[in-house]
N, C-alpha and C positions, 0 to 999 in steps of 0.2 A: 947531169944532176938537175933535178926538178927545181925550178925557181919558186920561192914562196915569198909573197909580198905583204907588207902592211898597207893600210888604207892610205897612209901618207906617201908611200912609195908608188902606189898605183895612181894616186892623184898627180904625182909628179910626172909619171909616164904619160898620162893623158895630156898634161900641160905641154910637155916638150914635143910630143907628136903634133899637137895643134899649132903651137907657137913657133917652134924651130923648124919642123919639117913641113909646115903648112898643110897638114892633112885636116880638112874640115871635120869638125866634131860629128856632123851628120853622117859622114862616111863611116866613122867608127860605130855610130849607132846603127846604121844600116847593116854593117857586117855582124854586129852583135846579135841583132834580131834575126837575121837570116840563119846564123849558126844555131841559135836556140830552136828555130823552126825545124832544122834538120834532125835534131834530137827528138822533137815531138813526133815528127813523121816516122822515125824509127819505132817509137812506142805504138803508133797507130798501125803500122805495117799493112796488113791485108784487110783492114777494116775501116778504110777512110770514109766510106759513105755512111757509117753508122755511129761514128764517134763525134760527140759534141765537145767543144773546147771553150772554156771561159778564161779570158785574160784579165787578171786583176791588176789594175794600174794605179800608182800614185801619181802625183803631179810633177815629179822630177824626171831626171834623165832615165832612171830605172823604168819608170812608166813609159817614157819615150821608146825604150827598147821593146816594151810590150806592144806599143802601137805598131811597130814594124813587124813583130811576130804575127799580129792579127792580120795584117795586110798579106803577108806571105801565105798564111794558112788559108785565107779567103781565096787567094789566087790558085791554090791547089785544091779548091772545092771542098775544103773542110768547114763544116758549120762552126762558126766562131762568133762569140759575143764579147764585147769589151765592157768591163765593169770599172768605171773611173770613179775613184773615191776623192773627188774634187769637183769643182764646177767646170763644165766644158769651156765656157767663155773665158774663165780665168787662165786656163792652160793655153788656149788658142791666142788670146790677146796678150799673154805674157811673152809671146815670141819664143825664140830659142828653138833648138832642134826638136824637143818634145812637141811644142806647139805646131811646128811644121808637119810632123808626122801625124798628129791628131787631125789636122785640117785635111790631110790626104784621106784618112779614113772616112771623114764626114763626106767628102766629095765622092767617095766610092760607095756611099750608102751602106757601109759596114756598121752593124748595130753597135752603138755606144750608149750605155746607160750610166748617167752620172748620178752620184750620191753626194751632193755638196754638204748636206746636213748629217747624213748617216744616223738617222733617228730610228730606223727599223732594221737593225742588224740581224735580229732573229729571222725576219722575213727574207733578208738577203741570203742568209745561210741556207734556208729551206730552198730557195731558188737555185743556189749553187749545187745543191745535191742532185739536180737533174742533169748535170754535166759529167762527162766521162773523164776529162783531164782538166786540171786547173793550172794556170800559169801564174806564178807569183812574181809580179813586177811592182811590188808596193814600195819597198825601201831598198836602197843600194848599200854599198860599202861605207858610205859616209855617215850612216847612222851610228851614234855613240851614246845618246841619251835613252832613258827608259821609254818603251812604247806606251803611249798614253791612250786613254779611251777617246773615241770608240774603236780605235785600231786594235787595242788589246783584246776586246771582245770579238772583233772580226777574225783575228788570227787564231784565237782559241777555238772559235766556231769552225774555221776551215780545217784545223787539225782534227776536230771531232768527227768530220765527215769520212775520214779514212779513204780519201780519193787519191789517185796518183797526182802528185804535185811536182811541177818543174819550176825550180827557183832560178831567176835570172840574176846571175853573177854571185848572189849570196842569199841564203834563206832570210827573209825579212825578219828582223828582230834579233839576229845573231851579230855579236860584235866582231867586226872584221879582224881586229888585232888580238883579242883575248879568247875568243870562242865562248864568251859569257852570254847567256840569254838575257836580253835587256827587258826583263819582265815576262815576255812571251816571245816565242819565235816559231816560224813555220818549220814543220818537220817535212822536209822535201824527200821525194822519191829520187829525184835527180837534181843536181846543181850544175848548171852550165855557166862556167866562169870564164873571164876574159883575160888574155895575155899570160896569166900565171895563176897558180893557186894562191889562196889567201891564208895568212898565218892562223887565223881563228878557226879554220876548217879542222885543224889537228890538235886543238887545245880545248880543255874543259868540256863543254857540251857540244862543241862543233861536230864531232864525228857522228853523233846520234841525230843531227839535224840536217846534214848535207845530203845523205843518201849517196848515190853514185855521182862522183865528181868527174866532169868532163871539162878540160881546159881547151879553149878554142882561140884561134888567131883572128884578131879583128884588124890586122894591118898596122899595128904599132910596130915601128922599125925594130928588127931583131936586135940591133946593136944597143938599143936603149934598154931592152930587157936583160 
């Protein structure tokens, strides 16, 4: 029987894996990013040299997953750019697993465009239209409040492009527990989620935002799940 988790249950799984089993969070992040990369490569298939990918990252761990995805795509010779909707120095200096993975991207000279002020959303949307696949790593399962500007306009603009979008763990803007759209939410082509499906995928507006759902193993001990 398929497991379906709430955000609180998923948070507890992560906590126990890290604290009780001593699995470093950066290993979970690495596994998550690599698994999403496999899904993206399946979409690219026999056109790897002609497909451009944009990875849209927030400043949290969901964005950290996005940094890992960008590194793996780069290592597979896929043209990839990272759009970070935060200040690069804030993420790197903030430490944590996301900061470590962003620093790796910078050391590898993988293009990272940061938008700390997000004053030119329309220009950003126009630029994103030149990419073939968009990776949504803006917000994770922890989001429960309404999506505020300028992210509201950003997500609305992304949806208007009608590009293939792969959401990391959950479509940004979708409530993990209820399936309610928190003002606006990404309409994903695919959602690659971790450890187990999330309850909101199957409630209210969840089914029209998740697209194809793939559940992947990121090495959380099976007995916890």
